[in-house]
PyMOL commands that place a pseudoatom at each C-alpha (Angstrom):
pseudoatom trace, name=CA, resn=MET, resi=1, chain=A, elem=C, hetatm=0, pos=[20.160, 11.214, 32.147]
pseudoatom trace, name=CA, resn=PHE, resi=2, chain=A, elem=C, hetatm=0, pos=[21.293, 7.758, 31.143]
pseudoatom trace, name=CA, resn=ARG, resi=3, chain=A, elem=C, hetatm=0, pos=[20.290, 6.685, 27.640]
pseudoatom trace, name=CA, resn=GLY, resi=4, chain=A, elem=C, hetatm=0, pos=[21.211, 3.991, 25.178]
pseudoatom trace, name=CA, resn=ALA, resi=5, chain=A, elem=C, hetatm=0, pos=[21.947, 0.289, 24.954]
pseudoatom trace, name=CA, resn=ASN, resi=6, chain=A, elem=C, hetatm=0, pos=[25.486, -0.934, 25.533]
pseudoatom trace, name=CA, resn=SER, resi=7, chain=A, elem=C, hetatm=0, pos=[26.830, -4.453, 25.103]
pseudoatom trace, name=CA, resn=ILE, resi=8, chain=A, elem=C, hetatm=0, pos=[29.180, -5.249, 27.966]
pseudoatom trace, name=CA, resn=THR, resi=9, chain=A, elem=C, hetatm=0, pos=[31.080, -8.274, 29.245]
pseudoatom trace, name=CA, resn=LEU, resi=10, chain=A, elem=C, hetatm=0, pos=[31.378, -9.619, 32.768]
pseudoatom trace, name=CA, resn=ASP, resi=11, chain=A, elem=C, hetatm=0, pos=[34.909, -10.634, 33.643]
pseudoatom trace, name=CA, resn=SER, resi=12, chain=A, elem=C, hetatm=0, pos=[35.801, -13.817, 35.516]
pseudoatom trace, name=CA, resn=LYS, resi=13, chain=A, elem=C, hetatm=0, pos=[35.418, -12.030, 38.878]
pseudoatom trace, name=CA, resn=GLY, resi=14, chain=A, elem=C, hetatm=0, pos=[31.905, -10.780, 38.095]
pseudoatom trace, name=CA, resn=ARG, resi=15, chain=A, elem=C, hetatm=0, pos=[32.896, -7.200, 37.325]
pseudoatom trace, name=CA, resn=VAL, resi=16, chain=A, elem=C, hetatm=0, pos=[31.366, -5.048, 34.616]
pseudoatom trace, name=CA, resn=SER, resi=17, chain=A, elem=C, hetatm=0, pos=[32.957, -1.995, 33.134]
pseudoatom trace, name=CA, resn=ILE, resi=18, chain=A, elem=C, hetatm=0, pos=[30.638, 1.007, 33.042]
pseudoatom trace, name=CA, resn=PRO, resi=19, chain=A, elem=C, hetatm=0, pos=[30.850, 2.561, 29.561]
pseudoatom trace, name=CA, resn=THR, resi=20, chain=A, elem=C, hetatm=0, pos=[33.112, 5.611, 29.496]
pseudoatom trace, name=CA, resn=ARG, resi=21, chain=A, elem=C, hetatm=0, pos=[30.337, 7.956, 28.401]
pseudoatom trace, name=CA, resn=TYR, resi=22, chain=A, elem=C, hetatm=0, pos=[28.514, 7.432, 31.740]
pseudoatom trace, name=CA, resn=ARG, resi=23, chain=A, elem=C, hetatm=0, pos=[31.453, 7.496, 34.150]
pseudoatom trace, name=CA, resn=GLU, resi=24, chain=A, elem=C, hetatm=0, pos=[31.847, 11.256, 34.486]
pseudoatom trace, name=CA, resn=ARG, resi=25, chain=A, elem=C, hetatm=0, pos=[28.127, 11.748, 35.150]
pseudoatom trace, name=CA, resn=LEU, resi=26, chain=A, elem=C, hetatm=0, pos=[28.120, 8.945, 37.738]
pseudoatom trace, name=CA, resn=THR, resi=27, chain=A, elem=C, hetatm=0, pos=[31.128, 10.504, 39.437]
pseudoatom trace, name=CA, resn=GLU, resi=28, chain=A, elem=C, hetatm=0, pos=[29.374, 13.893, 39.515]
pseudoatom trace, name=CA, resn=LEU, resi=29, chain=A, elem=C, hetatm=0, pos=[26.127, 12.429, 40.870]
pseudoatom trace, name=CA, resn=SER, resi=30, chain=A, elem=C, hetatm=0, pos=[27.461, 9.999, 43.409]
pseudoatom trace, name=CA, resn=GLY, resi=31, chain=A, elem=C, hetatm=0, pos=[31.253, 9.906, 43.485]
pseudoatom trace, name=CA, resn=GLY, resi=32, chain=A, elem=C, hetatm=0, pos=[30.994, 6.560, 41.685]
pseudoatom trace, name=CA, resn=ALA, resi=33, chain=A, elem=C, hetatm=0, pos=[28.775, 5.001, 44.362]
pseudoatom trace, name=CA, resn=LEU, resi=34, chain=A, elem=C, hetatm=0, pos=[25.976, 2.856, 42.914]
pseudoatom trace, name=CA, resn=VAL, resi=35, chain=A, elem=C, hetatm=0, pos=[23.285, 0.570, 44.250]
pseudoatom trace, name=CA, resn=ALA, resi=36, chain=A, elem=C, hetatm=0, pos=[22.230, -2.570, 42.405]
pseudoatom trace, name=CA, resn=THR, resi=37, chain=A, elem=C, hetatm=0, pos=[19.020, -4.440, 43.121]
pseudoatom trace, name=CA, resn=VAL, resi=38, chain=A, elem=C, hetatm=0, pos=[16.672, -6.893, 41.447]
pseudoatom trace, name=CA, resn=ASP, resi=39, chain=A, elem=C, hetatm=0, pos=[13.735, -6.268, 39.154]
pseudoatom trace, name=CA, resn=ARG, resi=40, chain=A, elem=C, hetatm=0, pos=[10.655, -8.426, 38.561]
pseudoatom trace, name=CA, resn=ASP, resi=41, chain=A, elem=C, hetatm=0, pos=[11.756, -8.975, 34.950]
pseudoatom trace, name=CA, resn=TYR, resi=42, chain=A, elem=C, hetatm=0, pos=[14.867, -10.813, 36.202]
pseudoatom trace, name=CA, resn=CYS, resi=43, chain=A, elem=C, hetatm=0, pos=[17.304, -8.086, 35.355]
pseudoatom trace, name=CA, resn=LEU, resi=44, chain=A, elem=C, hetatm=0, pos=[19.248, -5.821, 37.700]
pseudoatom trace, name=CA, resn=LEU, resi=45, chain=A, elem=C, hetatm=0, pos=[18.603, -2.142, 38.343]
pseudoatom trace, name=CA, resn=LEU, resi=46, chain=A, elem=C, hetatm=0, pos=[21.651, 0.080, 38.867]
pseudoatom trace, name=CA, resn=TYR, resi=47, chain=A, elem=C, hetatm=0, pos=[21.086, 3.460, 40.499]
pseudoatom trace, name=CA, resn=PRO, resi=48, chain=A, elem=C, hetatm=0, pos=[23.501, 6.244, 41.448]
pseudoatom trace, name=CA, resn=LEU, resi=49, chain=A, elem=C, hetatm=0, pos=[23.418, 6.217, 45.262]
pseudoatom trace, name=CA, resn=PRO, resi=50, chain=A, elem=C, hetatm=0, pos=[21.409, 9.467, 45.709]
pseudoatom trace, name=CA, resn=ALA, resi=51, chain=A, elem=C, hetatm=0, pos=[18.722, 8.281, 43.261]
pseudoatom trace, name=CA, resn=TRP, resi=52, chain=A, elem=C, hetatm=0, pos=[18.513, 4.935, 45.078]
pseudoatom trace, name=CA, resn=GLU, resi=53, chain=A, elem=C, hetatm=0, pos=[18.169, 6.629, 48.473]
pseudoatom trace, name=CA, resn=GLU, resi=54, chain=A, elem=C, hetatm=0, pos=[15.104, 8.474, 47.161]
pseudoatom trace, name=CA, resn=ILE, resi=55, chain=A, elem=C, hetatm=0, pos=[13.583, 5.215, 45.860]
pseudoatom trace, name=CA, resn=GLU, resi=56, chain=A, elem=C, hetatm=0, pos=[14.396, 3.443, 49.111]
pseudoatom trace, name=CA, resn=ARG, resi=57, chain=A, elem=C, hetatm=0, pos=[12.619, 6.139, 51.152]
pseudoatom trace, name=CA, resn=LYS, resi=58, chain=A, elem=C, hetatm=0, pos=[9.512, 5.642, 49.011]
pseudoatom trace, name=CA, resn=LEU, resi=59, chain=A, elem=C, hetatm=0, pos=[9.689, 1.866, 49.404]
pseudoatom trace, name=CA, resn=ILE, resi=60, chain=A, elem=C, hetatm=0, pos=[10.062, 2.114, 53.184]
pseudoatom trace, name=CA, resn=ARG, resi=61, chain=A, elem=C, hetatm=0, pos=[6.961, 4.328, 53.386]
pseudoatom trace, name=CA, resn=LEU, resi=62, chain=A, elem=C, hetatm=0, pos=[4.769, 1.727, 51.686]
pseudoatom trace, name=CA, resn=PRO, resi=63, chain=A, elem=C, hetatm=0, pos=[2.082, 0.230, 53.971]
pseudoatom trace, name=CA, resn=SER, resi=64, chain=A, elem=C, hetatm=0, pos=[3.649, -2.646, 55.909]
pseudoatom trace, name=CA, resn=LEU, resi=65, chain=A, elem=C, hetatm=0, pos=[0.353, -4.546, 56.161]
pseudoatom trace, name=CA, resn=ASN, resi=66, chain=A, elem=C, hetatm=0, pos=[-0.013, -4.685, 52.384]
pseudoatom trace, name=CA, resn=ARG, resi=67, chain=A, elem=C, hetatm=0, pos=[1.260, -8.051, 51.130]
pseudoatom trace, name=CA, resn=GLN, resi=68, chain=A, elem=C, hetatm=0, pos=[2.347, -6.748, 47.705]
pseudoatom trace, name=CA, resn=ALA, resi=69, chain=A, elem=C, hetatm=0, pos=[4.183, -3.814, 49.282]
pseudoatom trace, name=CA, resn=ARG, resi=70, chain=A, elem=C, hetatm=0, pos=[6.044, -6.143, 51.670]
pseudoatom trace, name=CA, resn=ARG, resi=71, chain=A, elem=C, hetatm=0, pos=[7.071, -8.392, 48.791]
pseudoatom trace, name=CA, resn=LEU, resi=72, chain=A, elem=C, hetatm=0, pos=[8.387, -5.442, 46.830]
pseudoatom trace, name=CA, resn=GLN, resi=73, chain=A, elem=C, hetatm=0, pos=[10.288, -4.162, 49.884]
pseudoatom trace, name=CA, resn=ARG, resi=74, chain=A, elem=C, hetatm=0, pos=[11.776, -7.597, 50.562]
pseudoatom trace, name=CA, resn=LEU, resi=75, chain=A, elem=C, hetatm=0, pos=[13.007, -7.954, 47.020]
pseudoatom trace, name=CA, resn=MET, resi=76, chain=A, elem=C, hetatm=0, pos=[14.193, -4.456, 46.198]
pseudoatom trace, name=CA, resn=ILE, resi=77, chain=A, elem=C, hetatm=0, pos=[15.574, -3.410, 49.584]
pseudoatom trace, name=CA, resn=GLY, resi=78, chain=A, elem=C, hetatm=0, pos=[16.626, -6.916, 50.576]
pseudoatom trace, name=CA, resn=TYR, resi=79, chain=A, elem=C, hetatm=0, pos=[18.776, -7.398, 47.491]
pseudoatom trace, name=CA, resn=ALA, resi=80, chain=A, elem=C, hetatm=0, pos=[20.060, -3.803, 47.349]
pseudoatom trace, name=CA, resn=SER, resi=81, chain=A, elem=C, hetatm=0, pos=[23.843, -3.863, 47.297]
pseudoatom trace, name=CA, resn=GLU, resi=82, chain=A, elem=C, hetatm=0, pos=[26.160, -0.875, 47.372]
pseudoatom trace, name=CA, resn=LEU, resi=83, chain=A, elem=C, hetatm=0, pos=[28.770, -0.889, 44.630]
pseudoatom trace, name=CA, resn=GLU, resi=84, chain=A, elem=C, hetatm=0, pos=[31.799, 1.331, 44.142]
pseudoatom trace, name=CA, resn=MET, resi=85, chain=A, elem=C, hetatm=0, pos=[33.169, 2.160, 40.725]
pseudoatom trace, name=CA, resn=ASP, resi=86, chain=A, elem=C, hetatm=0, pos=[36.942, 1.566, 40.716]
pseudoatom trace, name=CA, resn=GLY, resi=87, chain=A, elem=C, hetatm=0, pos=[39.570, 3.644, 38.903]
pseudoatom trace, name=CA, resn=GLN, resi=88, chain=A, elem=C, hetatm=0, pos=[38.950, 1.724, 35.670]
pseudoatom trace, name=CA, resn=GLY, resi=89, chain=A, elem=C, hetatm=0, pos=[35.184, 2.288, 35.855]
pseudoatom trace, name=CA, resn=ARG, resi=90, chain=A, elem=C, hetatm=0, pos=[34.389, -1.287, 36.905]
pseudoatom trace, name=CA, resn=VAL, resi=91, chain=A, elem=C, hetatm=0, pos=[31.906, -2.463, 39.519]
pseudoatom trace, name=CA, resn=LEU, resi=92, chain=A, elem=C, hetatm=0, pos=[31.839, -5.880, 41.153]
pseudoatom trace, name=CA, resn=LEU, resi=93, chain=A, elem=C, hetatm=0, pos=[28.390, -7.464, 41.081]
pseudoatom trace, name=CA, resn=PRO, resi=94, chain=A, elem=C, hetatm=0, pos=[27.662, -9.721, 44.070]
pseudoatom trace, name=CA, resn=ARG, resi=95, chain=A, elem=C, hetatm=0, pos=[27.163, -13.403, 43.227]
pseudoatom trace, name=CA, resn=GLU, resi=96, chain=A, elem=C, hetatm=0, pos=[23.534, -13.322, 44.467]
pseudoatom trace, name=CA, resn=LEU, resi=97, chain=A, elem=C, hetatm=0, pos=[22.652, -10.575, 42.007]
pseudoatom trace, name=CA, resn=ARG, resi=98, chain=A, elem=C, hetatm=0, pos=[24.466, -12.248, 39.115]
pseudoatom trace, name=CA, resn=ASP, resi=99, chain=A, elem=C, hetatm=0, pos=[22.640, -15.496, 39.863]
pseudoatom trace, name=CA, resn=PHE, resi=100, chain=A, elem=C, hetatm=0, pos=[19.252, -13.769, 40.090]
pseudoatom trace, name=CA, resn=ALA, resi=101, chain=A, elem=C, hetatm=0, pos=[19.675, -12.116, 36.677]
pseudoatom trace, name=CA, resn=GLN, resi=102, chain=A, elem=C, hetatm=0, pos=[21.449, -15.183, 35.235]
pseudoatom trace, name=CA, resn=LEU, resi=103, chain=A, elem=C, hetatm=0, pos=[24.366, -12.998, 34.227]
pseudoatom trace, name=CA, resn=ASP, resi=104, chain=A, elem=C, hetatm=0, pos=[27.249, -15.040, 32.945]
pseudoatom trace, name=CA, resn=ARG, resi=105, chain=A, elem=C, hetatm=0, pos=[29.429, -13.353, 30.352]
pseudoatom trace, name=CA, resn=GLN, resi=106, chain=A, elem=C, hetatm=0, pos=[27.570, -11.263, 27.745]
pseudoatom trace, name=CA, resn=ALA, resi=107, chain=A, elem=C, hetatm=0, pos=[25.230, -8.584, 29.072]
pseudoatom trace, name=CA, resn=ILE, resi=108, chain=A, elem=C, hetatm=0, pos=[23.523, -5.421, 27.958]
pseudoatom trace, name=CA, resn=LEU, resi=109, chain=A, elem=C, hetatm=0, pos=[23.295, -2.189, 29.926]
pseudoatom trace, name=CA, resn=ILE, resi=110, chain=A, elem=C, hetatm=0, pos=[20.165, -0.191, 29.103]
pseudoatom trace, name=CA, resn=GLY, resi=111, chain=A, elem=C, hetatm=0, pos=[19.946, 3.474, 30.114]
pseudoatom trace, name=CA, resn=GLN, resi=112, chain=A, elem=C, hetatm=0, pos=[16.592, 4.304, 31.708]
pseudoatom trace, name=CA, resn=GLY, resi=113, chain=A, elem=C, hetatm=0, pos=[16.906, 7.975, 32.597]
pseudoatom trace, name=CA, resn=ASN, resi=114, chain=A, elem=C, hetatm=0, pos=[17.823, 7.984, 36.291]
pseudoatom trace, name=CA, resn=LYS, resi=115, chain=A, elem=C, hetatm=0, pos=[19.049, 4.375, 36.337]
pseudoatom trace, name=CA, resn=PHE, resi=116, chain=A, elem=C, hetatm=0, pos=[20.306, 1.472, 34.258]
pseudoatom trace, name=CA, resn=GLU, resi=117, chain=A, elem=C, hetatm=0, pos=[18.923, -1.986, 33.660]
pseudoatom trace, name=CA, resn=LEU, resi=118, chain=A, elem=C, hetatm=0, pos=[21.488, -4.764, 33.369]
pseudoatom trace, name=CA, resn=TRP, resi=119, chain=A, elem=C, hetatm=0, pos=[20.302, -7.810, 31.442]
pseudoatom trace, name=CA, resn=ASP, resi=120, chain=A, elem=C, hetatm=0, pos=[21.767, -11.081, 30.329]
pseudoatom trace, name=CA, resn=GLN, resi=121, chain=A, elem=C, hetatm=0, pos=[22.210, -10.498, 26.578]
pseudoatom trace, name=CA, resn=GLU, resi=122, chain=A, elem=C, hetatm=0, pos=[20.217, -13.553, 25.503]
pseudoatom trace, name=CA, resn=ARG, resi=123, chain=A, elem=C, hetatm=0, pos=[17.316, -12.839, 27.894]
pseudoatom trace, name=CA, resn=TRP, resi=124, chain=A, elem=C, hetatm=0, pos=[17.222, -9.209, 26.754]
pseudoatom trace, name=CA, resn=ASN, resi=125, chain=A, elem=C, hetatm=0, pos=[17.046, -10.206, 23.090]
pseudoatom trace, name=CA, resn=GLU, resi=126, chain=A, elem=C, hetatm=0, pos=[14.233, -12.677, 23.794]
pseudoatom trace, name=CA, resn=ARG, resi=127, chain=A, elem=C, hetatm=0, pos=[12.194, -10.228, 25.871]
pseudoatom trace, name=CA, resn=ARG, resi=128, chain=A, elem=C, hetatm=0, pos=[12.763, -7.357, 23.444]
pseudoatom trace, name=CA, resn=ASP, resi=129, chain=A, elem=C, hetatm=0, pos=[11.560, -9.460, 20.533]
pseudoatom trace, name=CA, resn=VAL, resi=130, chain=A, elem=C, hetatm=0, pos=[8.425, -10.483, 22.451]
pseudoatom trace, name=CA, resn=TRP, resi=131, chain=A, elem=C, hetatm=0, pos=[7.694, -6.871, 23.327]
pseudoatom trace, name=CA, resn=LEU, resi=132, chain=A, elem=C, hetatm=0, pos=[8.142, -5.768, 19.727]
pseudoatom trace, name=CA, resn=THR, resi=133, chain=A, elem=C, hetatm=0, pos=[6.081, -8.524, 18.095]
pseudoatom trace, name=CA, resn=ASP, resi=134, chain=A, elem=C, hetatm=0, pos=[3.470, -9.522, 20.639]
pseudoatom trace, name=CA, resn=GLU, resi=135, chain=A, elem=C, hetatm=0, pos=[2.848, -6.362, 22.662]
pseudoatom trace, name=CA, resn=GLU, resi=136, chain=A, elem=C, hetatm=0, pos=[-0.944, -6.373, 22.562]
pseudoatom trace, name=CA, resn=SER, resi=137, chain=A, elem=C, hetatm=0, pos=[-1.462, -9.973, 23.660]
pseudoatom trace, name=CA, resn=GLU, resi=138, chain=A, elem=C, hetatm=0, pos=[0.998, -9.593, 26.543]
pseudoatom trace, name=CA, resn=THR, resi=139, chain=A, elem=C, hetatm=0, pos=[-0.048, -6.230, 27.953]
pseudoatom trace, name=CA, resn=GLY, resi=140, chain=A, elem=C, hetatm=0, pos=[-3.508, -5.561, 26.554]
pseudoatom trace, name=CA, resn=SER, resi=141, chain=A, elem=C, hetatm=0, pos=[-4.427, -2.042, 25.603]
pseudoatom trace, name=CA, resn=LEU, resi=142, chain=A, elem=C, hetatm=0, pos=[-2.506, 0.969, 26.847]
pseudoatom trace, name=CA, resn=PRO, resi=143, chain=A, elem=C, hetatm=0, pos=[-3.587, 2.676, 30.059]
pseudoatom trace, name=CA, resn=ALA, resi=144, chain=A, elem=C, hetatm=0, pos=[-5.559, 5.862, 29.396]
pseudoatom trace, name=CA, resn=ASP, resi=145, chain=A, elem=C, hetatm=0, pos=[-2.724, 8.164, 30.520]
pseudoatom trace, name=CA, resn=LEU, resi=146, chain=A, elem=C, hetatm=0, pos=[-0.342, 6.566, 27.978]
pseudoatom trace, name=CA, resn=GLU, resi=147, chain=A, elem=C, hetatm=0, pos=[-2.846, 6.803, 25.127]
pseudoatom trace, name=CA, resn=THR, resi=148, chain=A, elem=C, hetatm=0, pos=[-2.621, 10.604, 25.327]
pseudoatom trace, name=CA, resn=LEU, resi=149, chain=A, elem=C, hetatm=0, pos=[1.181, 10.640, 25.034]
pseudoatom trace, name=CA, resn=SER, resi=150, chain=A, elem=C, hetatm=0, pos=[2.680, 11.764, 21.727]
pseudoatom trace, name=CA, resn=LEU, resi=151, chain=A, elem=C, hetatm=0, pos=[6.157, 10.572, 20.839]
for i in range(1, 151): cmd.bond("trace and resi %d" % i, "trace and resi %d" % (i + 1))
show_as sticks, trace
zoom trace
């Protein structure tokens, strides 16, 4: 499981260094092979390769005549890029993905269980603050299945 928020920096070549505490687990899960793709919130999703392959199978099985399903497939599968962690734990993010997420220098890597989200630091801070202060007006009430959850 990947947990926590980590401030990271993109180098001049567009590489990010995966925090040390995740490297061993990523090596165990996928030999350091990752897949990065886009998310509707304009961040990137980083999956260990086996976890991505499971997601990709689900995406491919979506009904091809459904407009929303096709859009999701085009974005998530279309932008999916295989990445390889080097000996120093760095991955090179393709220019198209960096541009999509507006990643320049300062970023934040957010653990999300089976994957990571990679955000531009400024965008993350803005979105986080909106979610914390204006949750009800943005999302409305919680779905019934979440209202029964105890944290």
